[in-house]
C-alpha positions in Angstrom: -51.1 -73.4 -81.0 -52.8 -70.1 -80.4 -54.3 -69.3 -77.0 -57.8 -69.3 -78.5 -57.4 -72.8 -79.9 -55.8 -74.1 -76.7 -58.8 -72.7 -74.7 -61.3 -74.3 -77.1 -59.5 -77.7 -76.8 -59.4 -77.4 -73.0 -63.2 -76.6 -72.8 -64.0 -79.4 -75.3 -62.0 -82.0 -73.2 -63.7 -80.8 -70.0 -67.1 -81.2 -71.6 -66.2 -84.8 -72.8 -65.1 -85.7 -69.3 -68.3 -84.3 -67.7 -70.5 -86.1 -70.2 -68.8 -89.5 -69.7 -68.9 -89.0 -65.9 -72.6 -88.2 -66.0 -73.4 -91.2 -68.2 -71.4 -93.5 -65.9 -73.0 -92.2 -62.7 -76.5 -92.5 -64.3 -75.9 -96.1 -65.2 -74.7 -96.9 -61.7 -77.7 -95.2 -60.2 -80.0 -97.1 -62.5 -78.3 -100.4 -61.5 -78.7 -99.7 -57.8 -82.4 -98.7 -58.4 -82.9 -102.1 -60.1 -81.2 -103.9 -57.2 -83.6 -102.1 -54.8 -86.5 -103.4 -56.8 -85.1 -107.0 -56.7 -84.8 -106.7 -52.9 -88.3 -105.2 -52.6 -86.9 -102.1 -51.0 -87.1 -98.4 -51.8 -84.5 -96.3 -53.6 -83.5 -92.6 -53.4 -80.7 -91.2 -55.6 -80.0 -88.5 -53.0 -79.8 -88.4 -49.2 -83.5 -87.5 -48.8 -83.5 -89.2 -45.3 -80.6 -87.1 -44.2 -78.4 -90.1 -43.2 -75.2 -88.2 -43.6 -75.8 -86.2 -40.4 -76.7 -89.4 -38.4 -73.8 -91.5 -39.6 -71.0 -88.8 -39.4 -70.4 -89.4 -35.7 -70.4 -93.2 -36.2 -68.0 -93.2 -39.2 -65.2 -95.7 -38.5 -62.5 -93.8 -40.4 -61.1 -90.8 -38.4 -60.5 -87.5 -40.0 -63.0 -87.6 -42.9 -64.5 -84.6 -44.4 -67.1 -83.7 -47.1 -69.2 -86.8 -46.4 -71.9 -87.4 -49.0 -74.5 -90.1 -49.1 -76.3 -91.1 -52.3 -77.8 -94.2 -54.1 -79.7 -95.1 -51.0 -81.6 -98.4 -50.7 -83.9 -98.5 -47.7 -86.7 -100.4 -46.1 -88.0 -102.4 -43.1 -86.0 -105.4 -41.8 -88.1 -106.9 -39.0 -88.4 -104.2 -36.3 -85.7 -102.1 -37.8 -85.0 -99.7 -40.7 -82.2 -100.9 -42.9 -80.2 -98.7 -45.2 -77.6 -99.5 -47.9 -75.9 -96.5 -49.5 -72.8 -95.2 -51.2 -70.7 -92.8 -49.2 -68.2 -90.5 -50.8 -65.7 -88.8 -48.5 -62.4 -87.1 -48.4 -59.6 -88.4 -46.3 -56.3 -86.7 -45.5 -55.3 -83.1 -45.5 -54.1 -80.6 -48.2 -51.9 -82.2 -50.9 -52.2 -85.8 -49.6 -56.0 -85.8 -49.5 -58.0 -88.2 -51.7 -61.6 -88.9 -52.4 -63.0 -92.3 -51.4 -66.2 -94.0 -52.4 -67.5 -97.0 -50.5 -70.9 -98.7 -50.0 -72.1 -99.1 -46.4 -75.1 -100.4 -44.4 -76.7 -99.1 -41.3 -79.6 -100.3 -39.1 -81.7 -98.3 -36.7 -84.6 -99.5 -34.6 -88.1 -98.5 -35.7 -88.9 -97.7 -32.1 -86.2 -95.3 -30.9 -86.9 -96.1 -27.3 -85.6 -99.6 -27.8 -82.0 -98.4 -28.1 -79.6 -97.0 -30.5 -78.6 -97.8 -34.0 -76.0 -100.4 -35.0 -72.5 -99.6 -36.1 -71.9 -98.5 -39.6 -70.6 -101.4 -41.7 -68.4 -100.5 -44.7 -68.1 -102.6 -47.8 -64.8 -103.7 -49.4 -63.8 -100.7 -51.5 -61.7 -103.0 -53.7 -65.0 -104.4 -55.1 -67.2 -102.7 -57.7 -70.1 -100.8 -56.1 -72.8 -103.2 -57.0 -70.8 -106.1 -55.6 -70.4 -104.2 -52.4 -74.1 -103.8 -52.1 -74.6 -107.5 -52.7 -71.9 -108.5 -50.3 -73.3 -106.4 -47.5 -76.8 -107.8 -48.1 -75.4 -111.3 -48.0 -73.7 -110.7 -44.6 -77.1 -109.8 -43.2 -78.6 -113.1 -44.1 
């Protein structure tokens, strides 16, 4: 195989992986958006509420890095703001590091004078993401 042909095959394989990943992530985002509609809550694909900065110090797993919040469902829950979202983070150092994706929920009071926010609750990362959203919502009820 010539170097030119090898490079072409490598670029083509990379493009296929990127396209498949984009389609899968778009489908997941659309499913979470639909779930937000069923729950009569709001949806944001990105961390427009800047939750990552607020939850980083409350994160129950020590030594995480590159914390990213996305697929955010949010709304009022009584006198509180409730958030459900997917968190992607890296755990471990150098060669043993791995990327983890899990759904979480977080509640903070509407009136900040009433006290602090609740602890961050993580979903079961063995479940598919939509099932994690549903399980966390069921725990609340």
